[in-house]
N, C-alpha and C positions, 0 to 999 in steps of 0.2 A: 118396541121402541116407538110405534106411531101412537102418540098420545092423542091425535085428533080423533081416533075412532073409539076412544074409551067411553064407556057407558056407566062407570062407577063414579060415585061421588066421593071425592076426597076430602078428609077433615082439614080445615084451614091450619090446625095445628101440625099437621105432618110436614116434616121438612126433608129436603133433598140435599145430601152432602156431595160436593164436587170433589172427587178423588183423582188422584194421579195427575193433576193439573197445576203447573206452576203459575201463580196469578201474577199479572202485570201491576196490579195494584190491590189494595186490601178488599176493594169491592168483590174481587173474584173469589175470596175465600170465604164470603158470606154464605149462610144457609139460606136457600131459596124456597119460599113457600110454594107448596103444590096447590094450584087453584082447582076449584070444580071443574068438572068435564065441560060444561057449557062454555067456560072461558078458555079451554085449552085449545078451542079451534083457532085462536088468534095468537100472534106472537107477542111476548112480553118484554119488558125492559127494567132495568135498574136505574132509570133516568129519574127526572123530576117528578115524576107522577107514579102512584101505585096502579093507575089503570093500565090495561093491556095496551101495547103500543109496538114500537119498532125493536127489533132483536139488538141486545146489548153489546154489539160488535165492538164499538169504541172502548167499552169498559174492558174488555178481556178478549181480544182476538185468538189468544192461544186456545180458547175452548174450541174454536172453529178448526184450527189446525190439528186439534188433538182428535177431534171427531173425524176429520177427513183423512188424516195419515196414520192413526193407530187403531181406528175401530175397524172391525171386519165388515166392509161395506162393499157390495158388488156393484158395477155400473148402474143397474136398475135402481138400486137403493140411493145412490147419489144423485140420479136424475130426479128421483121423487122428492128427495130432500131439497133440491135446487127450486123445483117447481111448486112445491107445496108450502114450504117453510120460509122461503126467502123470496117473496114476491116482488120486492122493490129493490133498486140498486141502493148501495150504501150511501148515506146521507152526509158524507164529507168528502172534501177534496183530495187528490187532485183530479180523479177519473170516476164520474158517476157510474160509468158502463162496466166497471170492472166486476169479475165474478167475486163471489163471497170469499173465497180462498185466497184470491189475488189481493184483495183489500186487506185481509188479515195479514198475509206476508209483508205487504207494503208497511202496515202499521208498525210492525215489529222492527222492519228495517230502519224506520225513522227514528227508533229508540237507540240505535248504535251510533257511538260517537263519530265513527269513520263515515257513516253515511249521512248523518244529519248535517255535516259541513259541506256537503256536495251541493253544487248548484243543480238547477234542473237539466241543464244540458249534459252535465257529467253523469247524472243519475240515468238519463236515458241512454247514454252511451255504454255504460256498465250493464244496463238491462239488455242492450242489443248483443254485447259480447257474451253475457251469459245465456243468451237463447231466446230473449224476448219475454221473459216471464219474470214477476216479482218473487214468485216462489224459488226460482233458480237464483236469483240475486240473495235471497235469504239463505239459501244453502251456500253460496259463495262466502257470505260474511260470517256465517257459523263455522264453516270449515277453516278459515282463517284464525278464528278464536281458539279452535281445538288444536290447531298445529302447534302455535306458538304461545298459547296462553295469553294472547293479547287482551288487555283490560282485565286481567286477572293477576293475583299475586304470584310471585315466582322468586325462586332462589337459585342462582346460577353458580356452579363451580367453575371458575376459570383457571387458566395457568397461573398458580401462585396467589390469586386474589379472587375475591368473591363480591356478588352484587345480589342484593335482595330488593325486590319492588313489591310494595303492599298494593292491596286492591283500590286504595284511595290515590295511588300514584307517587307514594313517598319512597326515596330510594336510600338504602343503607349500603355502606361498603366497608370492607374489612380485608385483611390480608397483606401481602406485599404491595409496596407502594414507591418502589425506587424510581420510577418514571411519572409519578403523579396519577396513577391509573385509579386511584381511589376517589379522586375528584375532591379531596378535602382541603386543597390549598397548600399541602406540604408534601413532602417526599418520605415520610416516616411510616413504618409498618405500624399496623394495630391489629390485635385479635378481637379487639370489642366492636361488634358492628355500630357504626356511627351514621347518622342521616347526613345526607349531602345538603347542607343548609342554604347553599347558594342556589338551589333549585326551587325554593319556596315561591309557591304560586304556580308552578308548573306541574302538571299532572303527567306522570311518565307511564306509559301503557306496554312498553316492551324494552328489553336490554339484550345487549350482545357483548361477548367477552373474548378478547384475544390476548396474546402474550403482550404484556406492557401497555395495554389500551382498552378502553371501554366506550361504548357507544350506547346512546339512550334515546327512545322515541317517544315523543310527547304525543298527546291526543289531538294536537293540532297539525300533527305530520312533521314536526320539526325534528332534526337530528342534532343531538349534542354528543361530542366526544372529547375525551381527556386521556392523557397518558403521552406515549410517543405520537408525534404528528405525522402519521403516515398511514397508508392504506394496506401495506403489505409487510411481512416480517423480513424478507431480505432488505426492504427499505430502511430498516431500522439501522443498518451497516452505515448509512450516510452520516457523515460527521455533522451535516448542518441540520439533522433531525431535531426539532425542538421538543422541550417538555412543556405539556399543558396541565397544569395541576387542578384547574377548575373546570367544570363543563362549559364548552364554548360551542356555539352553533356552527355547524359545518356549512360554509358558504356555498360551496358547489352543488349542495343539495337543496337549496332554498327555494327552487323552482319546482321540486317533486314533493307530492305530499306522501311521506313515507310511513308505511305501517310495521315494517319488520327489516331488521339487519342480521347479517350473518357474516362472521369473520373467519376467513380461512388462513393459512399460512401466507400463500402468495397473493391474495386478493381480499377484497371486501365486496359483499353484495347487498343491495337494498331493494326492497319490494314496494311498489307504489300502492296506493289504495285502489287503483283501478285494475291492479293485477299485473303491471308490468315490472319486469326484472332489470335492473341495472348493475353493472359491475364497475369497480374502480381498480386500476393497476393490472399488470400481468395479462396483457390482451394480444400480445404478438404471437405470430407463428401459429402452432396448433393448440394455443391455449384456449382463450375465451372468444376467439373469433373477431376481435376489433384490433386496430392498429396502434394501441397506445403502448407506451412502456411501463415498467414496473413502478414508476414514481409519478405516473399521471394521477392527478387528483380530480379529474372530471368524470362523472358518470357515463357510462356508455350503455344504452339498451342492449339486452341480447337478441341476436338477430336470428332470422330463420323461423323455426316452427312455432315458436312461443310468441310471435310479433302480434298475433291476433287472438291468442287463447289466454284468457285470465288465470293468473297463478295465485294461489292461497297460502303457499308456504314455500320458504327457501331453506336449505341446509347446506352449510359449506364445510368440506373436509380439508385435508392438507392441500390438495391441489385441484380439487374437482366441486362441481356443484350440482345439487339436485334441486329439482323444483316440481311441487304438486300442483298439477294444473286441474281446473274445474271446467268440464264441458257439459253440455245438455245431456250426454250420453253417460256421464259418469266421471269420476276422477281418475287421473292418470299421472305417471311420474316420467320426468324427463331429465336427463343428465348431459354434462358437458365439462370438458377439461382433461386432465391425464387419466388414461385408461388403464395404467399398470395394475396388475393383481386382479383385473376384472371389476373393479369398483363402480364402473359406469353400468354395469349389468346388461351388456349387449352380447354377451357370448364370446367376446374377444378381449384382448387387451389393448386395443387401438384406441388412441386418443380422438377426441371429437372436438371440432372447432365451434359448432354450433349445437345448440340442445337437440337431443335425439330422444324419441320416445322409448321407454323400456317395455318391450312388447311381451315379455314373459308373464307379466300380470294377467294379460288376456288368456294365456295358455292355462295359467293356474285358476282361472275363473275368480278372480280376486280383486275386489275394488279397493285400492289403497286409500286410507283416509289421513294418514300421518306418516312422515318420514324423518329419519335421523341419519346424519353424514358423520360417521366417526373419522378419525384420522386416516385410516386405510380400508375400512370396511363400512357398508351401510346397512339399514334396516328400514322396515316399513311395517305398519300395522293395517290389516285390512278391516273393512266394514263387519266382517263376520268374526272378527277377533283373532284371526290367524296373524302369525309373525313370520316375515320373510327376511332372510340376510343374505348378503352376498359381498364379494371382494376378497381381500387377504384373510386368511384364516387363521394365522398364527395363534397359538396359545388356546386355541378353541373359541375364539371370539365370535364365531358364527353359531355356535350352539349345536353343530351337526354330528359331534362325537369325534371329530378329527381336527387336525390343524391344516387340512387341505383348503385351498382357495375354491370359491364358487364364482363362475363367470356370469351367471344369471341369477336373479333371486330364486331362493329355495326355501320352502317352508320349514320351520324348526319344528321337527317331529315331537321333540321333548316337550313341547307346549300344546300338543293336540287337546288336552283335557282343560285348557286354560283359555278363557276369552280375554284377550289382552286389550287394554284401552290406551297404553302409553309406552313408547320405547325410547331408550336413550343409549347412544354410542359414544364411545371415547377412543383412546388409544388402545386398540386390542381389547376392549372391554364393552360388554353390552348389559343392559339393565332392562326388565320388562315389568310392567305393572298391570295386574289383571283388574277385571271389573269389581271384585270384591276387596280390592285395596292389598292384595298380597304382592310381594316384589320377589323376582327371579333375577339371577345374575350369572354370567358366564364369560370366560376369557382369562386374561392375565390377572393373576391374584397378587401381583407386586404392590407394595405400598398399602396392603390391607384394604384396598378401596373397592373390593367385591362385597364386603360386609360379611364375610364367612368366617369371622373370628380371628384368631390369631395366625391362622394358616395362611401362608403366602403362595399356596399351590395353585396352579392354573385349573381352570373348570371347563371341561370341554362339551359339557352339556348343562342345560338351565337347572340351577339349584335354587330352593326357597331360601331366601334371606330370613332365617328364623330369628335373628335378633330384632328385626323390624316387626316380626309378628308378635314378639312379646310386649311391644309398646301398646298394644290393644287399640290402635287407632287405625283408621283406613288411610293408606297411603294414595296420593292421587298424582304426584309428580315426582321424577328423579332427575337430577342433573349431575354430570360428572365431567371432569377435566378431559378437555380434548385437545391435547398438546404433546408433541414428542419431546419437549424440553423441560417439562416440569414433572415432578412426582404426582400421582393423580389423588384427588379427593372426590367424595360424593355427597350430596345432600338429597335426603327424601322428605317431601313435604306432606303433611297430612291434611284431610279435609278441614281441619280446624284452624289451618295455618301454622301449624308447629313445625319447626324444621330440625332435623335430626343429621347430624354430620359424622362422617368417619373417612379414614384414609390419611394422607399426608397433611401435616399441620405445622411444619417448621416455621412458616412465615406468618402464622396466625389466621390462615385461610379457612380454618373450620369454624371460627367464631367461637372457638372453646378454648380455654386456657389449658395447655397441657403442664404436666410435671416436669421437674428438671431432668434434662438430658433425654427427653422423649421428642420424637419428631413425627409420631404418627399414632391414630388411635384406631384400634381393631373394632370396637363396639360403638354403635351409634350413641351419640350424646346430643343432648338438647341445646340447641342454640338459644341463648338467652339474649334479652335486650332488643328483640324485634317482634312485632307482632304482625302477622301477615293475613289476619282473618279479614 
């Protein structure tokens, strides 16, 4: 690898192809000429001159990250690399004294919409909270994108209605619309996906769905809501609850730059770009630790352990909340709310007023990188590809071969030969996506939402969804209904942006027209009319 000691003369026509590196711009994909050995003593650039000069960090910082993070270099190699190859500090702001890897990490951070809108004071504060390194800030940003597909296309299967967001931030809605939850300005159902035209000019990066309501997050951190005007399902019983049929800015959240929302049955939670979690409604007694009532529309920060630890993803179940935290030592999961069934993961069924660390992941030597909160059970994916489930185990939704509950996270042994990259949970149902795009499901087979054909049988261990394998496209994301009051349906999205739907479709929530007297679909059908690529 040490080209500075080479004695051979390389032909000018010889080329070096960069592989396994995702370029920031077209320059990174160019073929680089190998120079004669007498010139290889100096660093080279892709800048304004073909003469040897500074290393082309600004052109493609991911090359440096690739070299430092994926190549097999020992500390001595890294020291030699720093000393012999990068003799000068990077020639661009804000800090000329940063190491080469820190500058590369900062450069990539600046390309993220969440980060680029931050002022310098906010950037330094998030750097401090992440551990004092831009590399750790980059990990924080990437972990948030992974957990909730922020700034990426997504198709969400809600209670009776569905939302799809394209990579460009355009939003489509379809399904039940009795409360205006489709945002189309009417209360009429539709099975055909239609863009929400009132959002023209606003780029949406994340969505959340609850019964009779929808929330959308823009790249400017703004929160838009429509449907029933409340933040908890019990609040829907109030006679003065208004219907909002087009997206409206949530006034109580205008002072918070929001990057994710999660809707539970009793409450709503939002995550700020700084990694702070706020909840609305259901705060009294043993619930979420603040003294508000169920109709409170003001956000309250979660108190306790997470006050100074940045969170990258939140997930809401029926009456509990999970938070994936990012610390210099690694990722960890905290839980708060109702503990019945063991869904908080602490070895008991005790409720927690404030977020508490789930310690079992340390026992399992597993670093969680993604979480999912079902109605009554939860799941997590580890960096090593293992999957853990815990909570109520009815219908085999935990995948452990029984219907028994688990009070702490337990590895799903039926997936020991699978490297998982995504997990989704619903009402006693679980889906797992592997790194090769295969999909596995287990739990309740009611409404045909497991994708296992016409059979409505329960599945207590992971089964391959063979019908999705037959589409011959790699699946990257699955979403399923997370509600006790609606029949379930499921979306599977492929890497090309194609969406396939199955399960209950009686209100048009599949985005597929069903035949006469049909209320569900057992085999995946392609959703037409939307392009999520």
